[in-house]
N, CA, C, O and CB atoms as a CASP TS submission, in Angstrom:
PFRMAT TS
TARGET T0000
AUTHOR 0000-0000-0000
METHOD Language model
MODEL 1
PARENT N/A
ATOM      1  N   UNK     1     121.863 106.317 132.180  1.00  0.00           N
ATOM      2  CA  UNK     1     122.220 107.163 132.976  1.00  0.00           C
ATOM      3  C   UNK     1     123.174 107.251 133.478  1.00  0.00           C
ATOM      4  O   UNK     1     123.700 106.138 133.470  1.00  0.00           O
ATOM      5  CB  UNK     1     121.701 107.258 133.609  1.00  0.00           C
ATOM      6  N   UNK     2     124.078 108.309 134.193  1.00  0.00           N
ATOM      7  CA  UNK     2     125.249 108.747 135.103  1.00  0.00           C
ATOM      8  C   UNK     2     124.947 109.692 136.547  1.00  0.00           C
ATOM      9  O   UNK     2     124.994 110.920 136.623  1.00  0.00           O
ATOM     10  CB  UNK     2     126.209 109.631 134.117  1.00  0.00           C
ATOM     11  N   UNK     3     124.772 109.156 137.150  1.00  0.00           N
ATOM     12  CA  UNK     3     124.810 109.457 138.964  1.00  0.00           C
ATOM     13  C   UNK     3     126.460 109.907 139.046  1.00  0.00           C
ATOM     14  O   UNK     3     127.433 109.197 139.299  1.00  0.00           O
ATOM     15  CB  UNK     3     124.400 107.641 140.228  1.00  0.00           C
ATOM     16  N   UNK     4     126.397 111.201 138.769  1.00  0.00           N
ATOM     17  CA  UNK     4     127.671 111.833 139.578  1.00  0.00           C
ATOM     18  C   UNK     4     127.652 112.889 141.069  1.00  0.00           C
ATOM     19  O   UNK     4     127.080 113.979 141.055  1.00  0.00           O
ATOM     20  CB  UNK     4     128.352 112.737 138.441  1.00  0.00           C
ATOM     21  N   UNK     5     128.195 112.482 141.998  1.00  0.00           N
ATOM     22  CA  UNK     5     127.941 113.173 143.364  1.00  0.00           C
ATOM     23  C   UNK     5     129.028 114.384 142.763  1.00  0.00           C
ATOM     24  O   UNK     5     129.856 114.325 141.855  1.00  0.00           O
ATOM     25  CB  UNK     5     128.415 112.135 145.082  1.00  0.00           C
ATOM     26  N   UNK     6     128.590 115.636 143.802  1.00  0.00           N
ATOM     27  CA  UNK     6     129.143 116.968 143.677  1.00  0.00           C
ATOM     28  C   UNK     6     130.693 116.590 144.313  1.00  0.00           C
ATOM     29  O   UNK     6     131.792 116.857 143.827  1.00  0.00           O
ATOM     30  CB  UNK     6     128.154 118.246 144.586  1.00  0.00           C
ATOM     31  N   UNK     7     130.408 115.966 145.406  1.00  0.00           N
ATOM     32  CA  UNK     7     131.794 115.619 146.714  1.00  0.00           C
ATOM     33  C   UNK     7     132.853 114.592 145.715  1.00  0.00           C
ATOM     34  O   UNK     7     132.332 113.819 144.911  1.00  0.00           O
ATOM     35  CB  UNK     7     131.024 114.364 148.611  1.00  0.00           C
ATOM     36  N   UNK     8     134.202 114.664 145.840  1.00  0.00           N
ATOM     37  CA  UNK     8     134.857 114.006 145.108  1.00  0.00           C
ATOM     38  C   UNK     8     134.974 112.777 145.727  1.00  0.00           C
ATOM     39  O   UNK     8     134.869 112.717 146.952  1.00  0.00           O
ATOM     40  CB  UNK     8     135.927 114.583 144.782  1.00  0.00           C
ATOM     41  N   UNK     9     135.188 111.731 145.026  1.00  0.00           N
ATOM     42  CA  UNK     9     135.695 110.682 145.933  1.00  0.00           C
ATOM     43  C   UNK     9     136.105 109.659 144.799  1.00  0.00           C
ATOM     44  O   UNK     9     135.331 109.148 143.989  1.00  0.00           O
ATOM     45  CB  UNK     9     134.527 110.087 147.112  1.00  0.00           C
ATOM     46  N   UNK    10     137.578 109.442 144.902  1.00  0.00           N
ATOM     47  CA  UNK    10     137.920 108.877 143.401  1.00  0.00           C
ATOM     48  C   UNK    10     137.378 107.235 142.825  1.00  0.00           C
ATOM     49  O   UNK    10     137.362 106.769 141.686  1.00  0.00           O
ATOM     50  CB  UNK    10     139.653 108.855 143.364  1.00  0.00           C
ATOM     51  N   UNK    11     136.916 106.571 144.305  1.00  0.00           N
ATOM     52  CA  UNK    11     136.472 105.652 143.681  1.00  0.00           C
ATOM     53  C   UNK    11     136.018 104.524 144.728  1.00  0.00           C
ATOM     54  O   UNK    11     136.517 104.662 145.844  1.00  0.00           O
ATOM     55  CB  UNK    11     137.437 105.304 142.711  1.00  0.00           C
ATOM     56  N   UNK    12     135.280 103.587 144.582  1.00  0.00           N
ATOM     57  CA  UNK    12     134.840 102.864 145.992  1.00  0.00           C
ATOM     58  C   UNK    12     135.760 102.363 147.341  1.00  0.00           C
ATOM     59  O   UNK    12     135.386 102.149 148.494  1.00  0.00           O
ATOM     60  CB  UNK    12     134.247 101.621 145.549  1.00  0.00           C
ATOM     61  N   UNK    13     137.071 102.267 146.747  1.00  0.00           N
ATOM     62  CA  UNK    13     138.023 101.988 147.742  1.00  0.00           C
ATOM     63  C   UNK    13     138.809 103.098 148.437  1.00  0.00           C
ATOM     64  O   UNK    13     139.828 102.981 149.118  1.00  0.00           O
ATOM     65  CB  UNK    13     138.897 101.157 147.188  1.00  0.00           C
ATOM     66  N   UNK    14     138.057 104.308 148.093  1.00  0.00           N
ATOM     67  CA  UNK    14     138.592 105.605 148.620  1.00  0.00           C
ATOM     68  C   UNK    14     137.395 106.047 149.707  1.00  0.00           C
ATOM     69  O   UNK    14     137.274 107.097 150.338  1.00  0.00           O
ATOM     70  CB  UNK    14     138.857 106.809 147.289  1.00  0.00           C
ATOM     71  N   UNK    15     136.572 104.866 149.685  1.00  0.00           N
ATOM     72  CA  UNK    15     135.147 105.801 150.954  1.00  0.00           C
ATOM     73  C   UNK    15     135.842 105.240 152.272  1.00  0.00           C
ATOM     74  O   UNK    15     136.762 104.458 152.515  1.00  0.00           O
ATOM     75  CB  UNK    15     132.828 105.026 150.875  1.00  0.00           C
ATOM     76  N   UNK    16     135.022 105.962 152.948  1.00  0.00           N
ATOM     77  CA  UNK    16     135.458 106.121 154.471  1.00  0.00           C
ATOM     78  C   UNK    16     134.040 106.422 155.052  1.00  0.00           C
ATOM     79  O   UNK    16     133.223 107.067 154.394  1.00  0.00           O
ATOM     80  CB  UNK    16     136.685 107.455 154.815  1.00  0.00           C
ATOM     81  N   UNK    17     133.808 106.016 156.104  1.00  0.00           N
ATOM     82  CA  UNK    17     132.956 105.985 157.271  1.00  0.00           C
ATOM     83  C   UNK    17     132.152 107.736 156.516  1.00  0.00           C
ATOM     84  O   UNK    17     131.242 107.633 155.693  1.00  0.00           O
ATOM     85  CB  UNK    17     134.084 105.943 159.226  1.00  0.00           C
ATOM     86  N   UNK    18     132.579 108.932 156.885  1.00  0.00           N
ATOM     87  CA  UNK    18     132.210 109.716 156.188  1.00  0.00           C
ATOM     88  C   UNK    18     131.722 110.261 155.107  1.00  0.00           C
ATOM     89  O   UNK    18     131.395 111.430 154.903  1.00  0.00           O
ATOM     90  CB  UNK    18     132.536 109.901 156.271  1.00  0.00           C
ATOM     91  N   UNK    19     131.692 109.338 154.422  1.00  0.00           N
ATOM     92  CA  UNK    19     130.813 109.004 152.748  1.00  0.00           C
ATOM     93  C   UNK    19     129.804 108.620 152.709  1.00  0.00           C
ATOM     94  O   UNK    19     129.150 108.750 151.674  1.00  0.00           O
ATOM     95  CB  UNK    19     131.227 108.058 151.818  1.00  0.00           C
ATOM     96  N   UNK    20     129.221 107.923 153.953  1.00  0.00           N
ATOM     97  CA  UNK    20     127.752 107.333 154.017  1.00  0.00           C
ATOM     98  C   UNK    20     126.809 107.801 153.503  1.00  0.00           C
ATOM     99  O   UNK    20     126.111 107.197 152.689  1.00  0.00           O
ATOM    100  CB  UNK    20     127.269 107.219 155.056  1.00  0.00           C
ATOM    101  N   UNK    21     126.583 109.211 153.971  1.00  0.00           N
ATOM    102  CA  UNK    21     125.331 109.959 153.198  1.00  0.00           C
ATOM    103  C   UNK    21     125.192 110.343 151.825  1.00  0.00           C
ATOM    104  O   UNK    21     124.174 110.496 151.150  1.00  0.00           O
ATOM    105  CB  UNK    21     125.121 111.115 153.722  1.00  0.00           C
ATOM    106  N   UNK    22     126.415 110.473 151.535  1.00  0.00           N
ATOM    107  CA  UNK    22     126.914 110.572 149.811  1.00  0.00           C
ATOM    108  C   UNK    22     125.972 109.006 149.043  1.00  0.00           C
ATOM    109  O   UNK    22     125.036 108.824 148.264  1.00  0.00           O
ATOM    110  CB  UNK    22     129.325 110.304 149.647  1.00  0.00           C
ATOM    111  N   UNK    23     126.992 108.111 149.905  1.00  0.00           N
ATOM    112  CA  UNK    23     126.236 107.342 148.898  1.00  0.00           C
ATOM    113  C   UNK    23     124.550 106.952 148.850  1.00  0.00           C
ATOM    114  O   UNK    23     123.776 106.436 148.043  1.00  0.00           O
ATOM    115  CB  UNK    23     126.926 106.148 148.938  1.00  0.00           C
ATOM    116  N   UNK    24     124.484 107.608 150.411  1.00  0.00           N
ATOM    117  CA  UNK    24     123.072 107.324 150.193  1.00  0.00           C
ATOM    118  C   UNK    24     122.315 107.585 149.412  1.00  0.00           C
ATOM    119  O   UNK    24     121.380 106.939 148.939  1.00  0.00           O
ATOM    120  CB  UNK    24     122.517 107.567 150.832  1.00  0.00           C
ATOM    121  N   UNK    25     122.866 109.057 149.138  1.00  0.00           N
ATOM    122  CA  UNK    25     122.487 110.130 148.204  1.00  0.00           C
ATOM    123  C   UNK    25     122.223 109.905 146.972  1.00  0.00           C
ATOM    124  O   UNK    25     121.274 110.283 146.286  1.00  0.00           O
ATOM    125  CB  UNK    25     123.307 110.989 148.125  1.00  0.00           C
ATOM    126  N   UNK    26     123.329 109.113 146.665  1.00  0.00           N
ATOM    127  CA  UNK    26     123.910 108.593 145.245  1.00  0.00           C
ATOM    128  C   UNK    26     122.663 107.675 145.058  1.00  0.00           C
ATOM    129  O   UNK    26     121.843 107.968 144.188  1.00  0.00           O
ATOM    130  CB  UNK    26     125.619 107.699 145.228  1.00  0.00           C
ATOM    131  N   UNK    27     122.544 106.915 145.601  1.00  0.00           N
ATOM    132  CA  UNK    27     121.666 105.374 145.377  1.00  0.00           C
ATOM    133  C   UNK    27     120.101 106.082 145.298  1.00  0.00           C
ATOM    134  O   UNK    27     119.401 105.893 144.304  1.00  0.00           O
ATOM    135  CB  UNK    27     121.851 103.951 147.060  1.00  0.00           C
ATOM    136  N   UNK    28     119.790 106.631 146.056  1.00  0.00           N
ATOM    137  CA  UNK    28     118.363 107.726 145.921  1.00  0.00           C
ATOM    138  C   UNK    28     118.163 108.462 144.894  1.00  0.00           C
ATOM    139  O   UNK    28     117.199 108.609 144.143  1.00  0.00           O
ATOM    140  CB  UNK    28     118.259 108.788 146.884  1.00  0.00           C
ATOM    141  N   UNK    29     119.415 109.008 144.963  1.00  0.00           N
ATOM    142  CA  UNK    29     118.747 109.980 143.761  1.00  0.00           C
ATOM    143  C   UNK    29     118.789 108.960 142.043  1.00  0.00           C
ATOM    144  O   UNK    29     118.123 109.227 141.043  1.00  0.00           O
ATOM    145  CB  UNK    29     120.032 111.782 143.633  1.00  0.00           C
ATOM    146  N   UNK    30     119.688 107.926 142.195  1.00  0.00           N
ATOM    147  CA  UNK    30     119.000 107.037 141.113  1.00  0.00           C
ATOM    148  C   UNK    30     118.146 106.184 141.082  1.00  0.00           C
ATOM    149  O   UNK    30     117.949 105.464 140.103  1.00  0.00           O
ATOM    150  CB  UNK    30     119.594 106.467 140.616  1.00  0.00           C
ATOM    151  N   UNK    31     117.341 106.120 142.428  1.00  0.00           N
ATOM    152  CA  UNK    31     116.153 105.342 142.611  1.00  0.00           C
ATOM    153  C   UNK    31     114.928 106.400 141.703  1.00  0.00           C
ATOM    154  O   UNK    31     114.228 106.120 140.730  1.00  0.00           O
ATOM    155  CB  UNK    31     115.842 105.086 144.494  1.00  0.00           C
ATOM    156  N   UNK    32     115.059 107.797 142.576  1.00  0.00           N
ATOM    157  CA  UNK    32     114.551 108.788 141.915  1.00  0.00           C
ATOM    158  C   UNK    32     114.525 108.779 140.196  1.00  0.00           C
ATOM    159  O   UNK    32     113.479 108.566 139.582  1.00  0.00           O
ATOM    160  CB  UNK    32     115.272 109.856 142.453  1.00  0.00           C
ATOM    161  N   UNK    33     115.632 109.001 139.621  1.00  0.00           N
ATOM    162  CA  UNK    33     115.948 109.028 138.300  1.00  0.00           C
ATOM    163  C   UNK    33     115.205 107.999 137.927  1.00  0.00           C
ATOM    164  O   UNK    33     114.031 108.360 137.838  1.00  0.00           O
ATOM    165  CB  UNK    33     117.327 108.959 137.928  1.00  0.00           C
ATOM    166  N   UNK    34     115.371 106.739 137.635  1.00  0.00           N
ATOM    167  CA  UNK    34     114.429 105.266 137.463  1.00  0.00           C
ATOM    168  C   UNK    34     113.299 105.583 137.501  1.00  0.00           C
ATOM    169  O   UNK    34     112.783 105.505 136.387  1.00  0.00           O
ATOM    170  CB  UNK    34     114.506 104.123 138.487  1.00  0.00           C
ATOM    171  N   UNK    35     112.417 106.026 138.529  1.00  0.00           N
ATOM    172  CA  UNK    35     111.195 106.268 138.821  1.00  0.00           C
ATOM    173  C   UNK    35     110.756 107.638 137.804  1.00  0.00           C
ATOM    174  O   UNK    35     109.827 107.458 137.017  1.00  0.00           O
ATOM    175  CB  UNK    35     111.114 106.463 140.451  1.00  0.00           C
ATOM    176  N   UNK    36     111.302 108.722 137.834  1.00  0.00           N
ATOM    177  CA  UNK    36     110.947 109.390 136.574  1.00  0.00           C
ATOM    178  C   UNK    36     111.172 108.961 135.385  1.00  0.00           C
ATOM    179  O   UNK    36     110.321 109.303 134.564  1.00  0.00           O
ATOM    180  CB  UNK    36     111.401 110.413 136.501  1.00  0.00           C
ATOM    181  N   UNK    37     112.205 108.195 134.920  1.00  0.00           N
ATOM    182  CA  UNK    37     112.197 107.739 133.356  1.00  0.00           C
ATOM    183  C   UNK    37     111.740 106.376 133.354  1.00  0.00           C
ATOM    184  O   UNK    37     112.151 105.599 132.492  1.00  0.00           O
ATOM    185  CB  UNK    37     113.681 107.800 132.584  1.00  0.00           C
ATOM    186  N   UNK    38     110.787 105.954 134.394  1.00  0.00           N
ATOM    187  CA  UNK    38     109.546 105.282 134.093  1.00  0.00           C
ATOM    188  C   UNK    38     110.307 103.624 133.893  1.00  0.00           C
ATOM    189  O   UNK    38     110.186 102.835 132.956  1.00  0.00           O
ATOM    190  CB  UNK    38     108.644 106.076 132.533  1.00  0.00           C
ATOM    191  N   UNK    39     111.101 103.504 135.164  1.00  0.00           N
ATOM    192  CA  UNK    39     112.443 101.961 134.912  1.00  0.00           C
ATOM    193  C   UNK    39     111.495 101.005 135.992  1.00  0.00           C
ATOM    194  O   UNK    39     111.285  99.799 135.861  1.00  0.00           O
ATOM    195  CB  UNK    39     114.830 102.307 135.786  1.00  0.00           C
ATOM    196  N   UNK    40     110.936 101.977 137.202  1.00  0.00           N
ATOM    197  CA  UNK    40     110.823 101.249 138.331  1.00  0.00           C
ATOM    198  C   UNK    40     109.912  99.922 138.538  1.00  0.00           C
ATOM    199  O   UNK    40     109.995  99.061 139.414  1.00  0.00           O
ATOM    200  CB  UNK    40     110.467 102.139 139.160  1.00  0.00           C
ATOM    201  N   UNK    41     108.974 100.044 137.397  1.00  0.00           N
ATOM    202  CA  UNK    41     108.092  99.157 137.477  1.00  0.00           C
ATOM    203  C   UNK    41     108.473  97.561 137.144  1.00  0.00           C
ATOM    204  O   UNK    41     107.942  96.612 137.720  1.00  0.00           O
ATOM    205  CB  UNK    41     107.138  99.670 136.684  1.00  0.00           C
ATOM    206  N   UNK    42     109.722  97.425 135.874  1.00  0.00           N
ATOM    207  CA  UNK    42     110.203  95.899 134.812  1.00  0.00           C
ATOM    208  C   UNK    42     111.216  96.461 136.132  1.00  0.00           C
ATOM    209  O   UNK    42     110.834  95.797 137.096  1.00  0.00           O
ATOM    210  CB  UNK    42     110.756  95.725 132.436  1.00  0.00           C
ATOM    211  N   UNK    43     112.287  97.354 136.573  1.00  0.00           N
ATOM    212  CA  UNK    43     113.338  96.883 137.171  1.00  0.00           C
ATOM    213  C   UNK    43     114.486  97.924 136.284  1.00  0.00           C
ATOM    214  O   UNK    43     114.322  98.543 135.233  1.00  0.00           O
ATOM    215  CB  UNK    43     113.433  95.110 137.039  1.00  0.00           C
ATOM    216  N   UNK    44     115.431  97.841 136.996  1.00  0.00           N
ATOM    217  CA  UNK    44     117.056  98.336 136.691  1.00  0.00           C
ATOM    218  C   UNK    44     118.172  97.824 137.325  1.00  0.00           C
ATOM    219  O   UNK    44     118.236  97.015 138.250  1.00  0.00           O
ATOM    220  CB  UNK    44     117.284  99.693 136.982  1.00  0.00           C
ATOM    221  N   UNK    45     119.271  98.546 136.551  1.00  0.00           N
ATOM    222  CA  UNK    45     120.183  97.896 137.475  1.00  0.00           C
ATOM    223  C   UNK    45     121.221  99.022 137.991  1.00  0.00           C
ATOM    224  O   UNK    45     121.192  99.941 137.172  1.00  0.00           O
ATOM    225  CB  UNK    45     120.941  96.633 136.729  1.00  0.00           C
ATOM    226  N   UNK    46     122.053  99.277 138.951  1.00  0.00           N
ATOM    227  CA  UNK    46     123.013 100.015 139.432  1.00  0.00           C
ATOM    228  C   UNK    46     124.179  99.445 139.295  1.00  0.00           C
ATOM    229  O   UNK    46     124.368  98.331 139.783  1.00  0.00           O
ATOM    230  CB  UNK    46     122.828 100.339 140.600  1.00  0.00           C
ATOM    231  N   UNK    47     125.155 100.105 138.611  1.00  0.00           N
ATOM    232  CA  UNK    47     126.900  99.715 138.732  1.00  0.00           C
ATOM    233  C   UNK    47     127.609 100.658 138.791  1.00  0.00           C
ATOM    234  O   UNK    47     127.527 101.652 138.070  1.00  0.00           O
ATOM    235  CB  UNK    47     127.587  98.995 137.649  1.00  0.00           C
ATOM    236  N   UNK    48     128.545 100.429 139.823  1.00  0.00           N
ATOM    237  CA  UNK    48     129.818 101.040 139.970  1.00  0.00           C
ATOM    238  C   UNK    48     131.014 100.538 139.762  1.00  0.00           C
ATOM    239  O   UNK    48     131.368  99.749 140.638  1.00  0.00           O
ATOM    240  CB  UNK    48     129.926 101.401 140.963  1.00  0.00           C
ATOM    241  N   UNK    49     131.889 100.751 138.758  1.00  0.00           N
ATOM    242  CA  UNK    49     132.946 100.119 138.269  1.00  0.00           C
ATOM    243  C   UNK    49     133.944 100.646 139.199  1.00  0.00           C
ATOM    244  O   UNK    49     133.754 101.832 139.469  1.00  0.00           O
ATOM    245  CB  UNK    49     133.199 100.333 136.796  1.00  0.00           C
ATOM    246  N   UNK    50     135.107 100.020 139.851  1.00  0.00           N
ATOM    247  CA  UNK    50     136.194 100.153 140.201  1.00  0.00           C
ATOM    248  C   UNK    50     137.885  99.389 139.860  1.00  0.00           C
ATOM    249  O   UNK    50     138.195  98.212 140.042  1.00  0.00           O
ATOM    250  CB  UNK    50     135.768 100.081 141.197  1.00  0.00           C
ATOM    251  N   UNK    51     138.450 100.114 139.514  1.00  0.00           N
ATOM    252  CA  UNK    51     139.859  99.222 138.876  1.00  0.00           C
ATOM    253  C   UNK    51     139.796  98.812 137.842  1.00  0.00           C
ATOM    254  O   UNK    51     138.749  98.320 137.422  1.00  0.00           O
ATOM    255  CB  UNK    51     140.308  98.065 139.443  1.00  0.00           C
ATOM    256  N   UNK    52     141.133  98.905 136.965  1.00  0.00           N
ATOM    257  CA  UNK    52     141.358  98.470 135.555  1.00  0.00           C
ATOM    258  C   UNK    52     140.565  97.646 134.867  1.00  0.00           C
ATOM    259  O   UNK    52     140.055  97.941 133.786  1.00  0.00           O
ATOM    260  CB  UNK    52     142.418  97.927 135.435  1.00  0.00           C
ATOM    261  N   UNK    53     140.338  95.928 135.812  1.00  0.00           N
ATOM    262  CA  UNK    53     139.678  94.916 135.322  1.00  0.00           C
ATOM    263  C   UNK    53     138.068  95.326 134.903  1.00  0.00           C
ATOM    264  O   UNK    53     137.416  94.696 134.069  1.00  0.00           O
ATOM    265  CB  UNK    53     139.809  93.820 136.378  1.00  0.00           C
ATOM    266  N   UNK    54     137.546  96.567 135.691  1.00  0.00           N
ATOM    267  CA  UNK    54     136.405  96.557 135.350  1.00  0.00           C
ATOM    268  C   UNK    54     135.688  98.009 134.755  1.00  0.00           C
ATOM    269  O   UNK    54     134.597  98.576 134.687  1.00  0.00           O
ATOM    270  CB  UNK    54     135.853  96.020 136.447  1.00  0.00           C
ATOM    271  N   UNK    55     137.081  98.170 134.391  1.00  0.00           N
ATOM    272  CA  UNK    55     136.794  99.213 132.920  1.00  0.00           C
ATOM    273  C   UNK    55     136.522 100.602 133.769  1.00  0.00           C
ATOM    274  O   UNK    55     135.709 101.380 133.271  1.00  0.00           O
ATOM    275  CB  UNK    55     135.071  98.680 131.692  1.00  0.00           C
ATOM    276  N   UNK    56     137.104 100.939 134.927  1.00  0.00           N
ATOM    277  CA  UNK    56     137.010 101.874 135.407  1.00  0.00           C
ATOM    278  C   UNK    56     138.339 102.940 134.780  1.00  0.00           C
ATOM    279  O   UNK    56     139.563 102.811 134.795  1.00  0.00           O
ATOM    280  CB  UNK    56     136.878 101.491 136.800  1.00  0.00           C
ATOM    281  N   UNK    57     137.181 104.302 134.103  1.00  0.00           N
ATOM    282  CA  UNK    57     138.562 105.184 133.438  1.00  0.00           C
ATOM    283  C   UNK    57     138.403 106.124 134.096  1.00  0.00           C
ATOM    284  O   UNK    57     139.432 106.794 134.184  1.00  0.00           O
ATOM    285  CB  UNK    57     138.729 105.646 131.866  1.00  0.00           C
ATOM    286  N   UNK    58     137.105 106.729 134.917  1.00  0.00           N
ATOM    287  CA  UNK    58     137.093 108.086 135.732  1.00  0.00           C
ATOM    288  C   UNK    58     137.508 107.895 136.832  1.00  0.00           C
ATOM    289  O   UNK    58     137.224 106.820 137.361  1.00  0.00           O
ATOM    290  CB  UNK    58     135.901 108.756 135.926  1.00  0.00           C
ATOM    291  N   UNK    59     138.255 108.787 137.495  1.00  0.00           N
ATOM    292  CA  UNK    59     138.921 108.620 138.707  1.00  0.00           C
ATOM    293  C   UNK    59     137.774 109.563 139.299  1.00  0.00           C
ATOM    294  O   UNK    59     138.107 110.629 139.818  1.00  0.00           O
ATOM    295  CB  UNK    59     140.642 109.055 138.820  1.00  0.00           C
ATOM    296  N   UNK    60     136.133 109.110 139.217  1.00  0.00           N
ATOM    297  CA  UNK    60     135.705 110.001 140.223  1.00  0.00           C
ATOM    298  C   UNK    60     134.603 109.152 140.631  1.00  0.00           C
ATOM    299  O   UNK    60     133.971 108.770 139.646  1.00  0.00           O
ATOM    300  CB  UNK    60     135.348 111.511 139.789  1.00  0.00           C
ATOM    301  N   UNK    61     134.178 108.748 141.657  1.00  0.00           N
ATOM    302  CA  UNK    61     132.565 108.092 141.739  1.00  0.00           C
ATOM    303  C   UNK    61     131.363 107.762 141.452  1.00  0.00           C
ATOM    304  O   UNK    61     130.616 108.357 142.228  1.00  0.00           O
ATOM    305  CB  UNK    61     132.172 108.226 142.091  1.00  0.00           C
ATOM    306  N   UNK    62     130.775 107.104 140.718  1.00  0.00           N
ATOM    307  CA  UNK    62     129.823 107.475 139.681  1.00  0.00           C
ATOM    308  C   UNK    62     129.150 106.130 139.499  1.00  0.00           C
ATOM    309  O   UNK    62     129.816 105.111 139.316  1.00  0.00           O
ATOM    310  CB  UNK    62     130.498 108.107 138.298  1.00  0.00           C
ATOM    311  N   UNK    63     127.383 106.131 139.567  1.00  0.00           N
ATOM    312  CA  UNK    63     126.855 105.238 139.175  1.00  0.00           C
ATOM    313  C   UNK    63     126.474 105.545 138.269  1.00  0.00           C
ATOM    314  O   UNK    63     126.314 106.706 137.894  1.00  0.00           O
ATOM    315  CB  UNK    63     126.220 104.756 139.734  1.00  0.00           C
ATOM    316  N   UNK    64     126.124 104.083 137.427  1.00  0.00           N
ATOM    317  CA  UNK    64     125.586 104.163 136.053  1.00  0.00           C
ATOM    318  C   UNK    64     124.357 103.366 136.425  1.00  0.00           C
ATOM    319  O   UNK    64     124.231 102.376 137.146  1.00  0.00           O
ATOM    320  CB  UNK    64     126.567 103.540 134.763  1.00  0.00           C
ATOM    321  N   UNK    65     123.419 104.132 135.675  1.00  0.00           N
ATOM    322  CA  UNK    65     121.919 103.386 135.901  1.00  0.00           C
ATOM    323  C   UNK    65     121.310 102.636 134.194  1.00  0.00           C
ATOM    324  O   UNK    65     120.974 103.174 133.139  1.00  0.00           O
ATOM    325  CB  UNK    65     120.555 104.940 136.562  1.00  0.00           C
ATOM    326  N   UNK    66     121.359 101.871 134.429  1.00  0.00           N
ATOM    327  CA  UNK    66     120.810 100.490 133.607  1.00  0.00           C
ATOM    328  C   UNK    66     119.453 100.169 133.441  1.00  0.00           C
ATOM    329  O   UNK    66     118.956  99.698 134.465  1.00  0.00           O
ATOM    330  CB  UNK    66     121.253  99.281 134.219  1.00  0.00           C
ATOM    331  N   UNK    67     118.523 100.295 132.268  1.00  0.00           N
ATOM    332  CA  UNK    67     116.976 100.052 132.383  1.00  0.00           C
ATOM    333  C   UNK    67     116.369 100.294 131.068  1.00  0.00           C
ATOM    334  O   UNK    67     116.926 100.940 130.180  1.00  0.00           O
ATOM    335  CB  UNK    67     116.256 101.009 133.464  1.00  0.00           C
ATOM    336  N   UNK    68     115.139  99.724 130.967  1.00  0.00           N
ATOM    337  CA  UNK    68     114.772  99.576 129.615  1.00  0.00           C
ATOM    338  C   UNK    68     115.083  98.491 129.192  1.00  0.00           C
ATOM    339  O   UNK    68     114.761  98.490 128.004  1.00  0.00           O
ATOM    340  CB  UNK    68     115.215 100.415 128.816  1.00  0.00           C
ATOM    341  N   UNK    69     115.561  97.469 129.480  1.00  0.00           N
ATOM    342  CA  UNK    69     115.234  95.662 128.488  1.00  0.00           C
ATOM    343  C   UNK    69     115.783  94.791 129.503  1.00  0.00           C
ATOM    344  O   UNK    69     116.167  95.166 130.611  1.00  0.00           O
ATOM    345  CB  UNK    69     116.323  95.231 126.633  1.00  0.00           C
ATOM    346  N   UNK    70     115.800  93.467 129.009  1.00  0.00           N
ATOM    347  CA  UNK    70     115.859  92.895 130.237  1.00  0.00           C
ATOM    348  C   UNK    70     117.515  92.292 130.112  1.00  0.00           C
ATOM    349  O   UNK    70     118.240  92.255 129.117  1.00  0.00           O
ATOM    350  CB  UNK    70     114.523  91.706 130.470  1.00  0.00           C
ATOM    351  N   UNK    71     117.669  92.039 130.914  1.00  0.00           N
ATOM    352  CA  UNK    71     119.732  91.927 131.760  1.00  0.00           C
ATOM    353  C   UNK    71     119.563  90.776 131.908  1.00  0.00           C
ATOM    354  O   UNK    71     118.523  90.253 132.311  1.00  0.00           O
ATOM    355  CB  UNK    71     120.438  92.748 133.555  1.00  0.00           C
ATOM    356  N   UNK    72     120.965  90.019 131.478  1.00  0.00           N
ATOM    357  CA  UNK    72     121.182  88.700 131.994  1.00  0.00           C
ATOM    358  C   UNK    72     121.520  88.661 132.946  1.00  0.00           C
ATOM    359  O   UNK    72     121.415  89.689 133.616  1.00  0.00           O
ATOM    360  CB  UNK    72     121.843  87.989 131.517  1.00  0.00           C
ATOM    361  N   UNK    73     122.181  87.334 133.611  1.00  0.00           N
ATOM    362  CA  UNK    73     122.677  87.556 134.571  1.00  0.00           C
ATOM    363  C   UNK    73     123.869  85.821 134.602  1.00  0.00           C
ATOM    364  O   UNK    73     123.455  84.721 134.236  1.00  0.00           O
ATOM    365  CB  UNK    73     121.339  87.962 135.756  1.00  0.00           C
ATOM    366  N   UNK    74     124.976  86.036 135.011  1.00  0.00           N
ATOM    367  CA  UNK    74     125.648  87.389 135.226  1.00  0.00           C
ATOM    368  C   UNK    74     126.377  87.914 134.611  1.00  0.00           C
ATOM    369  O   UNK    74     127.129  87.431 133.764  1.00  0.00           O
ATOM    370  CB  UNK    74     126.187  87.540 136.049  1.00  0.00           C
ATOM    371  N   UNK    75     126.250  89.175 134.998  1.00  0.00           N
ATOM    372  CA  UNK    75     126.672  90.459 133.624  1.00  0.00           C
ATOM    373  C   UNK    75     128.185  90.093 133.196  1.00  0.00           C
ATOM    374  O   UNK    75     128.910  89.161 133.543  1.00  0.00           O
ATOM    375  CB  UNK    75     126.707  92.491 134.297  1.00  0.00           C
ATOM    376  N   UNK    76     128.330  90.855 132.573  1.00  0.00           N
ATOM    377  CA  UNK    76     129.570  90.910 132.004  1.00  0.00           C
ATOM    378  C   UNK    76     130.112  90.059 131.229  1.00  0.00           C
ATOM    379  O   UNK    76     131.247  90.254 130.795  1.00  0.00           O
ATOM    380  CB  UNK    76     130.288  91.021 132.732  1.00  0.00           C
TER
END
């Protein structure tokens, strides 16, 4: 799933201290979606991509919520 804030921030490199509440809200929203989807017990991953090497192709901060399967480490 994708968690997208209403306020525009291009990417993590554009974050400023005034965005702290926004980032907190995005993470808490992702947690709530994970709970609703039944992912909390076994776990989930939140991913934020920044820059071309990370395949960031959307110029708006967003969080990918991944779950429902086992995931390896390191990612990528």
